[in-house]
C-alpha positions in Angstrom: 3.1 14.7 -8.8 4.9 17.3 -6.7 1.7 19.2 -6.0 -0.1 16.3 -4.4 2.1 16.3 -1.2 2.5 12.5 -1.3 6.2 11.9 -1.6 9.5 13.8 -1.3 9.9 12.8 -5.0 8.0 14.4 -7.9 7.1 11.4 -9.9 5.5 8.0 -9.6 7.1 5.4 -11.9 6.5 1.8 -13.2 9.5 0.0 -14.6 9.4 -3.5 -15.7 9.1 -6.1 -18.5 6.5 -8.6 -19.4 5.5 -11.5 -21.8 4.6 -8.9 -24.4 8.3 -8.4 -25.4 10.4 -10.7 -23.2 10.4 -14.4 -23.7 10.6 -17.0 -20.9 14.3 -17.1 -20.8 14.7 -13.3 -20.5 11.8 -13.0 -18.0 13.6 -15.7 -16.0 16.7 -13.5 -15.8 14.7 -10.7 -14.2 12.5 -12.9 -12.0 12.6 -12.3 -8.2 12.1 -14.7 -5.3 11.0 -13.5 -1.9 14.6 -13.0 -0.8 15.3 -10.8 -3.9 12.2 -8.7 -3.3 13.2 -8.2 0.3 16.7 -7.0 -0.7 15.2 -4.5 -3.2 12.8 -3.1 -0.5 15.6 -2.8 2.1 17.9 -1.1 -0.4 15.1 1.2 -1.6 14.4 2.3 1.9 18.1 3.2 2.4 18.1 5.1 -1.0 15.1 7.2 0.1 12.7 5.7 -2.4 9.2 5.6 -1.0 5.8 4.1 -1.9 7.4 1.0 -3.6 5.5 -2.0 -4.8 7.0 -5.1 -6.5 4.8 -7.1 -8.9 6.6 -10.4 -9.7 4.7 -13.2 -11.5 5.5 -15.7 -14.2 4.7 -13.3 -16.9 6.0 -10.0 -15.6 8.4 -8.3 -13.1 7.6 -4.7 -12.2 8.6 -2.1 -9.7 6.2 0.7 -8.9 7.3 3.6 -6.8 8.3 7.3 -6.3 11.9 8.1 -7.3 13.9 11.0 -8.5 14.5 9.2 -11.7 13.3 5.8 -13.1 16.8 4.6 -13.5 17.0 4.2 -9.7 14.2 1.6 -9.9 15.8 -0.1 -13.0 19.1 -0.3 -11.3 17.5 -1.9 -8.2 15.9 -4.5 -10.4 19.1 -5.3 -12.3 21.2 -5.4 -9.2 19.0 -8.0 -7.5 18.3 -10.2 -10.5 20.3 -11.8 -13.3 19.2 -9.3 -15.8 21.4 -6.5 -17.1 20.6 -2.8 -17.8 21.3 -3.5 -21.5 18.8 -6.3 -21.6 16.2 -4.2 -19.9 16.7 -1.4 -22.3 15.8 -3.9 -25.2 12.6 -5.2 -23.7 11.6 -3.1 -20.7 9.2 -0.2 -20.3 8.9 2.9 -18.1 5.6 4.5 -17.3 5.2 7.8 -15.4 2.5 9.3 -13.1 -0.9 8.7 -14.7 0.4 6.3 -17.3 1.8 4.2 -14.4 -1.6 4.4 -12.6 -3.4 3.3 -15.8 -1.0 0.4 -16.3 -1.3 -0.9 -12.7 -5.1 -0.8 -13.0 -5.0 -3.0 -16.2 -2.5 -5.4 -14.7 -4.5 -5.7 -11.4 -7.7 -6.4 -13.2 -6.4 -9.1 -15.6 -6.7 -7.1 -18.8 -2.9 -7.0 -19.3 -2.3 -10.6 -18.3 -0.8 -13.3 -20.5 -4.2 -15.1 -20.2 -7.0 -12.6 -20.4 -9.0 -12.3 -17.1 -6.3 -14.0 -15.0 -7.3 -12.9 -11.5 -4.4 -14.6 -9.7 -2.4 -11.4 -10.2 -4.5 -9.6 -7.7 -3.4 -11.9 -4.8 0.2 -11.2 -5.9 -0.4 -7.4 -5.7 -2.0 -7.8 -2.2 1.0 -9.9 -1.1 3.4 -7.4 -2.5 1.7 -4.5 -0.8 1.8 -6.3 2.6 5.5 -6.9 2.2 6.1 -3.2 1.3 4.0 -2.2 4.4 6.1 -4.4 6.6 9.2 -2.6 5.3 7.7 0.9 5.8 7.6 1.6 2.1 3.9 2.5 1.7 2.2 5.8 1.7 -1.5 7.1 1.5 -1.2 7.3 -2.3 -0.1 3.7 -2.8 -2.6 2.3 -0.2 -5.5 4.2 -1.8 -4.4 3.1 -5.3 -4.2 -0.6 -4.4 -7.6 -0.5 -2.6 -9.0 1.1 -5.8 -7.6 -1.6 -8.0 -8.8 -4.3 -5.6 -12.3 -2.8 -5.9 -12.2 -2.7 -9.7 -10.9 -6.3 -9.8 -13.7 -7.5 -7.6 -16.4 -5.6 -9.6 -15.1 -6.9 -12.9 -15.1 -10.4 -11.6 -18.6 -10.1 -10.3 -20.2 -8.0 -13.0 -18.6 -9.5 -16.2 -17.7 -12.9 -17.5 -14.2 -12.0 -18.4 -12.9 -14.6 -16.0 -14.8 -17.6 -17.4 -12.8 -20.4 -19.0 -9.0 -20.9 -18.7 -7.9 -17.7 -17.0 -4.9 -19.0 -15.1 -1.8 -21.0 -15.9 -2.9 -23.6 -13.5 -6.2 -24.1 -15.2 -4.7 -23.9 -18.7 -2.3 -26.7 -17.9 -5.1 -29.0 -16.7 -7.1 -28.1 -19.8 -4.1 -29.0 -22.0 -3.8 -32.3 -20.1 -7.5 -33.1 -20.6 -7.3 -32.3 -24.3 -4.1 -34.3 -25.1 -3.9 -37.2 -22.7 -6.4 -40.0 -23.1 -7.8 -41.9 -20.1 -6.4 -39.2 -17.8 -8.1 -40.7 -14.7 -5.8 -43.8 -15.0 -2.5 -41.9 -15.4 0.1 -41.4 -12.8 0.6 -37.7 -12.2 3.6 -36.3 -10.3 3.5 -32.7 -9.0 7.0 -31.4 -8.1 6.7 -28.1 -6.2 3.9 -27.0 -4.0 3.9 -23.2 -4.3 0.9 -21.2 -5.4 0.8 -22.4 -9.0 1.5 -26.0 -7.9 -1.4 -25.9 -5.3 -3.8 -24.4 -7.8 -2.8 -27.0 -10.5 -3.3 -29.7 -7.9 -6.7 -28.4 -7.0 -7.7 -28.1 -10.7 -6.4 -31.7 -11.4 -8.6 -33.1 -8.7 -11.6 -31.1 -9.8 -11.5 -31.9 -13.5 -9.7 -35.2 -13.9 -11.1 -37.4 -11.1 -7.6 -38.8 -10.9 -6.6 -40.4 -7.6 -3.0 -41.3 -8.7 -1.4 -37.9 -7.9 1.8 -37.7 -5.9 3.4 -34.6 -4.5 7.1 -33.9 -3.9 8.7 -30.7 -2.5 12.2 -30.0 -1.4 10.7 -29.2 2.0 8.4 -32.2 2.8 6.3 -30.4 5.4 5.0 -28.0 2.7 4.0 -30.9 0.5 2.3 -32.6 3.6 0.1 -29.5 4.1 -1.1 -29.7 0.5 -1.3 -33.5 0.5 -3.2 -33.5 3.7 -5.7 -30.9 2.4 -6.4 -33.0 -0.7 -5.7 -36.5 0.7 -2.9 -37.2 -1.7 0.3 -39.3 -1.6 3.5 -37.4 -0.5 7.0 -38.6 -1.2 10.4 -37.4 -0.1 12.6 -35.3 -2.3 15.1 -38.2 -2.4 12.4 -40.3 -4.1 12.1 -37.8 -7.1 14.0 -39.9 -9.7 12.1 -43.1 -8.8 8.7 -41.3 -8.9 9.4 -39.7 -12.3 10.1 -43.2 -13.7 6.6 -44.2 -12.5 4.8 -41.1 -13.8 2.9 -40.5 -17.0 2.7 -36.7 -16.4 5.2 -34.5 -14.5 4.1 -31.0 -13.5 7.0 -28.9 -12.4 6.3 -25.7 -10.4 9.3 -25.4 -8.1 10.0 -21.6 -8.5 13.8 -22.3 -8.4 16.3 -19.9 -10.1 17.9 -22.8 -12.0 16.5 -26.0 -13.7 15.5 -28.6 -11.2 14.8 -31.3 -13.8 17.4 -32.3 -16.4 18.1 -35.1 -18.8 20.5 -36.8 -16.3 17.6 -37.2 -13.8 15.3 -39.1 -16.3 15.7 -42.8 -16.9 12.4 -43.5 -18.6 10.8 -46.7 -19.9 7.6 -45.1 -21.1 6.4 -41.7 -22.5 6.4 -38.7 -20.1 4.6 -35.5 -20.6 6.4 -32.6 -18.7 4.6 -29.4 -18.0 7.0 -26.6 -16.8 5.0 -23.9 -15.1 8.0 -22.0 -13.8 9.7 -18.7 -14.5 12.7 -19.1 -14.8 12.3 -22.4 -16.6 12.8 -25.2 -14.1 13.1 -28.0 -16.7 16.3 -28.0 -18.7 15.9 -28.0 -22.5 18.2 -31.0 -22.7 15.3 -33.3 -21.8 14.0 -32.7 -25.4 16.8 -35.1 -26.5 14.9 -38.0 -25.0 12.4 -39.5 -27.4 10.0 -40.4 -24.6 9.6 -36.8 -23.4 7.1 -34.2 -24.5 8.0 -30.8 -22.8 5.5 -28.0 -22.7 6.3 -24.6 -21.1 3.7 -22.2 -19.6 4.3 -19.7 -22.4 3.0 -22.3 -24.8 0.0 -23.0 -22.6 -0.8 -19.2 -22.4 -0.7 -18.9 -26.2 -3.4 -21.6 -26.7 -6.7 -20.1 -27.5 -9.4 -21.9 -25.5 -13.0 -22.0 -26.7 -14.2 -19.3 -24.3 -11.5 -16.7 -25.1 -13.5 -14.9 -27.9 -16.5 -14.7 -25.7 -14.4 -13.3 -22.8 -13.0 -10.6 -25.1 -16.5 -9.2 -25.5 -16.5 -8.1 -21.9 -13.3 -6.0 -22.2 -15.3 -2.7 -22.9 -17.4 -3.3 -19.8 -14.3 -4.1 -17.7 -12.7 -0.9 -19.0 -15.8 1.2 -18.0 -15.6 -0.2 -14.5 -11.9 0.7 -14.4 -12.6 4.3 -15.7 -15.3 4.8 -13.0 -13.1 3.7 -10.1 -10.1 5.4 -11.5 -12.1 8.7 -11.7 -12.9 8.3 -8.0 -9.2 7.8 -7.2 -8.3 10.8 -9.3 -10.8 12.9 -7.5 -9.3 11.8 -4.1 -5.8 12.6 -5.5 -6.9 16.1 -6.4 -7.8 16.7 -2.7 -4.2 16.0 -1.8 -3.2 19.3 -3.3 -4.9 21.3 -0.6 -4.6 18.8 2.3 -1.6 20.6 3.9 -3.5 24.0 3.7 -6.7 22.5 5.3 -4.4 20.9 8.0 -2.7 24.2 8.7 -6.2 25.9 8.8 -7.5 23.4 11.3 -4.3 23.9 13.4 -4.7 27.7 13.3 -8.4 27.5 14.3 -7.6 25.1 17.2 -5.0 27.6 18.5 -7.6 30.4 18.3 -10.1 28.2 20.1 -7.7 27.4 22.9 -6.8 31.1 23.4 -10.4 32.1 23.6 -11.4 29.2 26.0 -8.4 30.1 28.3 -9.4 33.8 28.2 -13.1 33.2 29.1 -12.4 30.5 31.7 -10.5 33.1 33.6 -12.9 35.9 33.1 -16.4 34.3 33.4 -17.5 32.7 36.7 -19.0 29.2 36.2 -17.6 28.9 32.7 -18.0 25.3 31.4 -14.8 24.6 29.6 -15.7 21.0 28.6 -18.9 22.2 26.8 -17.2 25.1 25.2 -14.5 22.7 23.9 -17.0 20.3 22.4 -18.9 23.2 20.6 -15.7 24.8 19.4 -14.4 21.5 17.9 -17.8 21.0 16.0 -17.5 24.6 14.6 -13.9 24.0 13.5 -14.9 20.7 11.7 -17.7 22.5 9.9 -15.6 25.4 8.9 -12.8 23.2 7.5 -15.3 21.1 5.7 -16.8 24.1 4.0 -13.4 25.2 2.8 -12.6 21.6 1.6 -15.9 21.4 -0.3 -15.2 24.8 -1.8 -11.7 23.6 -3.0 -13.2 20.4 -4.5 -15.6 22.4 -6.7 -14.4 22.0 -10.3 -15.5 25.5 -11.2 -13.1 27.0 -8.5 -9.6 28.0 -9.2 -8.0 25.9 -6.3 -4.6 27.6 -6.6 -6.0 31.1 -6.1 -8.3 30.0 -3.3 -5.4 28.2 -1.5 -3.3 31.3 -1.8 -6.1 33.5 -0.4 -6.8 31.1 2.6 -3.2 31.1 3.5 -3.0 34.9 3.3 -6.2 35.6 5.3 -5.4 33.2 8.1 -1.7 33.7 8.0 -1.0 30.0 7.8 2.3 28.2 8.1 1.9 25.2 5.8 4.2 22.2 6.5 6.2 21.1 3.5 6.3 17.3 2.7 
């Protein structure tokens, strides 16, 4: 993309891995917490990478940005996660320029999600962009691209029914509970972890189960208090975890830790316990399966379950793709204008210089010369002239390269290099 004057680097890349080829254990190795994301962004800025966005969810980890070579991004990911370059080469992917743009549109609109129509991803993209902006790692290209994806996501959600039914891990987990646990309103439910998935699961449990026996525990109690206060639920200290598990019929784990927080040694059960692990990496150790009272279900299993609305939602994919194509075409049209933006900028600068010279000349020569009025009129003329040139260059029938060369030659422009 060197002709678009966006970055010092020639190409925009997406590097990452997802549920399509990487299982939960491997995705867990490449997962990033907020601290890991901040370290990547800080090092990327030091390396001269710009326009970088990180997309880290339970079903994918991706880096999108401008670099000299995609390996720069791959190495950043591997250096700040537990995954190796060799493992990435087995399951990872690299997209370049327009392929990377296409991919990010599909991810942001829920078409490439583990659960079709999952719109929780868009909030992760917004959050990731805000973090990149804080670190000074955004540019006009990335900002315009993210805004276009947000627009597409909103239209798809409003104009299609692709998001009906179980379209998130939080909802799918509640659907699983409703289908497999009898008398759910009478069961004791313990939610361990009150991050985004935990909060959404809690909200869905209250909405669909009418259960008032829900207890919240988080390592940091004040976070649990905020969620508990919002929904009027019981909150216990982290030190009470083992005792509360013993009382629970259902344990939902969404702690977001890098290592298991629930293991066999923590469980001293006297009745059956259903455990739903909604975390990447897995937060429940596989050794709990050795206990006959335990039924362990991971989010990958929940995501693979076909709910009754899935086939109907698939019918809206073509309509969603049409919306994406329409907005992507607008983005591409804007991108094309970036080719001649430096020339238009240089032209405007040259015209302003000519204007100032003429105003200065006439202000000294003509008595009663109104410099303020002359300045206003001249600025309007400059705006109209540069707009005419810009419109000419946007015309699909015009050879933009020849026109740019001619404009630079006629006006003897000094064009700034990015």
